[in-house]
C-alpha positions as CSV (number, residue, x, y, z in Angstrom):
1,M,0.0,0.0,0.0
2,D,1.4,3.4,-1.0
3,N,1.4,6.2,1.6
4,K,-1.1,8.1,-0.5
5,D,-3.6,5.2,0.2
6,K,-3.0,5.4,4.0
7,S,-5.3,7.7,6.0
8,N,-5.2,6.8,9.7
9,I,-3.2,8.8,12.3
10,Y,-2.2,6.9,15.5
11,F,-1.4,8.3,19.0
12,A,0.2,6.5,21.9
13,S,2.2,7.5,25.0
14,D,3.7,6.5,28.3
15,F,5.4,3.2,27.5
16,H,8.0,3.8,30.3
17,L,10.3,1.2,28.9
18,G,12.9,0.1,31.5
19,V,10.5,-0.6,34.4
20,P,9.5,-2.3,36.6
21,T,11.9,-5.1,35.6
22,Y,13.9,-6.0,32.6
23,E,11.6,-8.9,31.8
24,K,8.4,-6.9,32.1
25,S,9.9,-4.0,30.1
26,L,11.0,-6.4,27.3
27,E,7.6,-8.0,27.1
28,R,6.0,-4.6,26.8
29,E,8.5,-3.5,24.2
30,K,7.7,-6.6,22.1
31,D,4.0,-5.7,22.3
32,L,4.8,-2.2,21.1
33,V,6.7,-3.6,18.1
34,R,3.8,-5.9,17.3
35,W,1.4,-2.9,17.5
36,L,3.6,-0.9,15.1
37,D,3.6,-3.8,12.7
38,H,-0.1,-4.1,13.0
39,I,-0.8,-0.4,12.2
40,K,1.9,0.2,9.5
41,S,-0.4,-1.0,6.7
42,D,-2.8,2.0,7.2
43,A,-0.8,4.5,9.2
44,L,-0.2,7.8,7.5
45,E,1.5,9.3,10.6
46,I,2.3,8.1,14.1
47,F,2.6,10.2,17.3
48,L,4.5,8.9,20.3
49,V,3.5,11.4,22.8
50,G,6.2,11.2,25.6
51,D,7.6,9.0,28.2
52,I,8.6,6.3,25.7
53,F,11.4,5.5,28.2
54,D,11.2,5.6,31.9
55,F,14.6,7.3,31.8
56,W,16.7,8.5,28.9
57,F,19.9,10.5,28.8
58,E,22.2,10.9,25.9
59,Y,25.8,11.2,26.8
60,K,28.1,12.4,24.1
61,H,29.3,8.9,23.3
62,A,26.8,6.7,25.2
63,I,23.0,6.0,25.5
64,P,21.1,3.7,27.9
65,K,21.3,0.0,27.0
66,G,18.3,-1.8,25.6
67,F,15.2,-0.9,23.6
68,V,16.8,-1.9,20.4
69,R,13.7,-3.7,19.1
70,L,11.6,-0.6,19.3
71,Q,14.3,1.7,17.9
72,G,14.8,-0.7,15.0
73,K,11.1,-0.8,14.2
74,I,10.7,3.0,14.3
75,A,13.7,3.3,11.9
76,E,12.1,0.7,9.6
77,L,8.8,2.6,9.5
78,T,10.3,6.0,8.9
79,D,12.6,4.5,6.2
80,S,9.3,3.2,4.5
81,G,7.9,6.8,4.4
82,I,5.7,6.8,7.5
83,K,6.1,10.1,9.4
84,I,6.7,9.5,13.1
85,H,6.5,12.4,15.7
86,V,8.1,12.0,19.1
87,F,7.4,14.2,22.1
88,T,9.6,14.3,25.1
89,G,7.9,13.6,28.4
90,N,8.9,14.3,32.0
91,H,10.8,11.0,32.1
92,D,12.7,11.3,28.8
93,M,13.1,15.1,28.4
94,W,16.9,14.4,28.0
95,I,16.4,13.0,24.5
96,F,18.7,15.2,22.3
97,D,19.8,14.5,18.8
98,Y,20.4,10.8,18.7
99,I,16.7,9.6,18.4
100,P,15.8,12.1,15.6
101,K,19.1,11.6,13.7
102,E,19.2,7.8,13.9
103,L,15.5,6.9,13.8
104,G,14.3,9.6,11.4
105,V,11.6,11.0,13.7
106,T,10.6,14.6,14.3
107,L,11.1,15.7,17.9
108,Y,9.1,18.2,19.9
109,R,9.5,19.5,23.4
110,E,6.3,21.6,23.7
111,P,2.7,21.1,22.6
112,Q,2.2,21.5,18.8
113,I,-0.7,22.4,16.6
114,F,-1.6,20.1,13.7
115,N,-4.4,20.3,11.1
116,F,-5.6,17.0,9.7
117,G,-8.3,17.6,7.1
118,T,-10.9,19.9,8.7
119,K,-9.9,19.0,12.3
120,R,-7.5,21.0,14.4
121,F,-5.4,19.2,17.0
122,L,-3.3,20.4,20.0
123,I,-0.9,17.6,20.9
124,G,1.7,17.3,23.6
125,H,2.8,15.1,26.5
126,G,1.0,17.3,29.1
127,D,3.5,17.6,31.9
128,G,3.6,21.0,33.6
129,L,0.4,22.3,31.9
130,G,-2.5,23.9,33.6
131,P,-2.8,25.1,37.2
132,G,-1.1,23.4,40.2
133,D,1.9,21.1,40.4
134,K,4.2,24.0,41.1
135,G,6.9,21.8,42.6
136,Y,7.2,19.8,39.4
137,K,7.1,22.9,37.3
138,F,10.2,24.2,39.2
139,I,12.0,20.9,38.9
140,K,11.3,20.8,35.2
141,K,12.9,24.2,34.7
142,V,16.0,22.9,36.6
143,F,16.1,19.8,34.4
144,E,15.7,21.8,31.2
145,N,18.6,24.1,32.2
146,K,21.7,23.6,30.0
147,L,24.0,23.9,33.1
148,S,22.0,21.1,34.8
149,Q,22.3,18.9,31.8
150,W,26.1,19.6,31.5
151,A,26.5,18.8,35.2
152,F,24.6,15.5,34.9
153,A,26.7,14.5,31.9
154,R,29.8,14.8,34.1
155,L,28.5,11.8,36.0
156,H,29.7,8.4,34.9
157,P,26.9,6.6,33.0
158,N,26.9,3.7,35.4
159,F,26.2,6.0,38.3
160,G,24.1,8.6,36.5
161,I,21.6,6.1,34.9
162,W,21.3,4.2,38.2
163,L,20.6,7.4,40.1
164,A,17.9,8.5,37.6
165,N,16.3,5.0,37.6
166,Y,16.2,4.9,41.4
167,S,14.7,8.4,41.6
168,S,12.0,7.4,39.0
169,R,11.0,4.3,40.8
170,T,10.8,6.1,44.2
171,S,8.6,8.8,42.7
172,R,6.2,6.3,41.1
173,A,5.9,4.3,44.3
174,A,4.9,7.4,46.2
175,T,2.4,8.9,43.6
176,G,1.6,6.2,41.0
177,H,-1.7,5.3,42.6
178,E,-3.0,8.8,41.9
179,D,-3.0,8.1,38.2
180,E,-5.7,5.5,38.5
181,V,-8.3,7.8,39.9
182,F,-10.4,10.3,37.8
183,K,-10.6,13.4,39.9
184,G,-13.4,15.1,38.2
185,V,-12.9,17.9,35.8
186,A,-12.6,20.5,38.5
187,N,-9.4,18.8,39.6
188,E,-8.1,17.6,36.2
189,W,-5.3,20.1,35.4
190,L,-5.0,19.2,31.8
191,Y,-8.8,19.5,31.3
192,Q,-8.6,23.0,32.8
193,Y,-5.7,23.8,30.5
194,C,-7.8,22.8,27.5
195,Q,-10.7,25.0,28.7
196,E,-8.4,27.9,29.0
197,K,-7.0,27.4,25.5
198,L,-10.4,27.3,24.0
199,K,-11.1,30.8,25.3
200,S,-8.6,32.2,22.7
201,E,-8.6,29.7,19.8
202,H,-10.5,26.7,18.6
203,F,-9.3,23.1,18.6
204,D,-11.3,20.1,17.7
205,Y,-9.1,17.7,19.7
206,F,-6.6,18.0,22.5
207,V,-4.4,14.9,22.7
208,F,-2.1,14.4,25.7
209,G,-0.4,11.6,27.7
210,H,1.2,12.0,31.1
211,R,-2.0,11.3,33.0
212,H,-1.8,7.5,32.6
213,L,-5.6,7.2,32.7
214,P,-7.6,6.8,29.4
215,L,-9.9,9.7,29.1
216,N,-12.2,10.9,26.3
217,L,-14.0,14.0,27.6
218,P,-16.2,16.6,25.9
219,I,-15.3,20.3,26.3
220,G,-18.2,22.0,24.6
221,E,-17.9,20.9,20.9
222,S,-14.3,19.8,21.4
223,R,-12.8,16.8,23.1
224,Y,-9.9,16.1,25.4
225,I,-8.2,12.8,24.8
226,N,-5.8,11.3,27.3
227,L,-4.0,8.3,25.9
228,G,-3.6,6.3,29.1
229,D,-0.4,4.1,29.3
230,W,1.1,0.8,28.4
231,L,2.0,-0.2,31.9
232,K,-1.6,-1.0,32.8
233,Y,-4.1,-0.1,30.0
234,M,-2.2,-0.6,26.7
235,T,-4.4,2.0,25.1
236,Y,-4.0,4.2,22.0
237,A,-6.0,6.5,19.8
238,V,-6.6,6.6,16.1
239,F,-8.0,9.4,14.0
240,D,-9.8,8.1,10.9
241,G,-10.2,11.4,9.2
242,E,-13.5,12.2,10.9
243,Q,-13.2,11.1,14.6
244,V,-10.7,10.0,17.2
245,H,-11.4,6.5,18.6
246,M,-9.8,5.1,21.7
247,K,-8.5,1.5,21.4
248,R,-6.7,-1.1,23.5
249,W,-4.0,-3.4,22.2
250,E,-5.1,-6.9,23.1
251,N,-4.4,-10.3,21.7
252,N,-2.3,-8.7,18.9
253,T,-5.2,-6.6,17.6
254,G,-6.9,-3.4,18.5
255,V,-10.3,-3.5,20.4
256,D,-12.5,-0.7,21.6
257,A,-11.1,0.7,24.9
258,K,-13.0,1.4,28.0
259,V,-12.4,5.0,28.9
260,I,-13.9,7.6,31.0
261,D,-16.1,9.4,28.5
262,Q,-18.5,11.5,30.5
263,V,-17.8,14.6,32.5
264,N,-18.3,14.0,36.2
265,S,-18.3,16.6,38.9
């Protein structure tokens, strides 16, 4: 099938490769590769919307071990002409030039606007957006600082990668359960961010990750989509040219996903 005959646009996020164990991560990575193989026949573009890796840092001459199956599959797809967009997340914001150069993807660090047919999308990972979470917003500025990145690069990879992985696991143990609970739109920061954006410009769809909970919520005539994750839900979204549908990867095929699809107080 030529690319001109392909029409679907796919979105997925929060794979967090590297946790909780090598074996579980490898199993999840193989599922991702099978998913990419499954969708390549009708995928015009693919969006990987952040936290592909639970931790990633590119030293000048070294990258974290592993994840070669996914990297190879992404390179195969971009070589075949499928456009792949990668957003950095809060766990892999230290992706620099290796992934774009070697895998042929387009890299983004902030939410981006895309127009597909008559529909207007705002797409991003979602971390640090909306009200609240001031502590993380401060830490994000520190991690994005060039001096901080230079200082971390001075650490030996054996120690630096261990330290980052330990910190990530500790953080998830302390707060991970919060991702499983829908808080109501009054307490959903990304939903409030979308509401605020709609005051100044129109979007048909907001597509984010980060939240780890599959959501498909109306905001007036627009919709807020959260992609869930592949640690628990294995969910993704597909735009067929008219609507965005939420799916779950199960038994090597996509099935309709159970999502929170009504606004609750």
